[in-house]
C-alpha positions in Angstrom: 48.3 16.3 35.1 44.8 17.0 33.8 43.7 13.4 33.8 44.0 12.8 37.5 40.9 12.4 39.6 42.4 15.0 42.0 42.5 17.6 39.3 39.0 16.9 38.2 37.6 17.0 41.7 39.5 20.2 42.5 38.3 21.9 39.3 34.7 20.9 40.0 34.9 22.2 43.6 36.4 25.5 42.5 33.5 26.0 40.1 31.1 25.3 42.9 32.6 27.6 45.4 33.6 30.6 43.3 31.6 32.7 40.9 34.7 33.6 38.9 37.5 31.2 39.9 39.8 32.4 37.1 40.1 35.9 38.7 40.5 34.6 42.2 43.1 32.0 41.2 45.0 34.5 39.1 45.2 36.9 42.0 46.3 34.2 44.4 48.8 32.4 42.1 50.3 35.5 40.5 49.6 33.9 37.0 47.8 35.7 34.3 44.1 35.1 33.7 44.7 33.6 30.3 47.1 31.1 31.8 44.5 30.2 34.6 41.8 29.9 31.9 44.0 27.4 30.1 44.4 25.5 33.3 40.6 25.2 33.7 40.2 24.3 30.1 42.9 21.7 30.3 45.2 23.3 27.8 48.9 22.7 28.1 50.8 25.2 30.1 54.2 25.3 31.8 54.6 22.8 34.6 55.6 25.6 37.0 52.5 27.5 36.2 50.4 24.4 36.5 51.8 23.7 40.0 51.3 27.3 41.3 47.7 27.4 40.0 47.0 24.0 41.4 48.4 25.0 44.8 46.4 28.2 44.8 43.2 26.3 44.0 43.9 23.9 46.9 44.5 26.8 49.3 41.4 28.6 48.2 39.2 25.5 48.5 40.6 24.9 52.0 39.9 28.4 53.0 36.3 28.3 51.7 35.7 24.9 53.3 37.0 26.2 56.7 34.8 29.2 56.4 31.8 27.1 55.5 32.4 24.8 58.5 32.7 27.8 60.8 29.4 29.2 59.5 27.6 25.8 59.9 28.9 25.5 63.5 27.8 29.1 64.3 24.4 28.4 62.7 24.0 25.2 64.6 24.8 26.9 67.9 22.2 29.6 67.2 19.6 27.1 66.3 20.2 25.1 69.5 19.9 28.3 71.5 16.6 29.1 69.8 15.3 25.6 70.4 16.2 25.8 74.1 14.5 29.2 74.4 11.4 27.9 72.7 11.3 24.8 74.9 11.6 26.9 78.0 8.7 29.1 76.9 6.4 26.1 76.5 
C-alpha cells in the first residue's frame, strides 16, 4: 500500500496543496486525525481506513486541481482582455 508510486505522488501532492492535510482528510474521510496522521507517516492502519483516507485524498486533490484550472483559465481571459485593451489604446 505505502510503497506504490501512486501513494507517494498523492501524499506529495496533498502536502503541496493543503496547509494542514490531516485535518482536511479527517473531515472528508470520517477517520480520526491520529489515523490520518498514521496514513501520512506510513504507519500500519486497517485496510478499510487506508482505503477511505486514500479515496478522500484523491477527491480533495481532484477538487483543488479543478479549482486551480478554473482560476488559471479565468486569469488567462482577464490577461487577454487587458492585452487587447492596451493594444487598442496604442
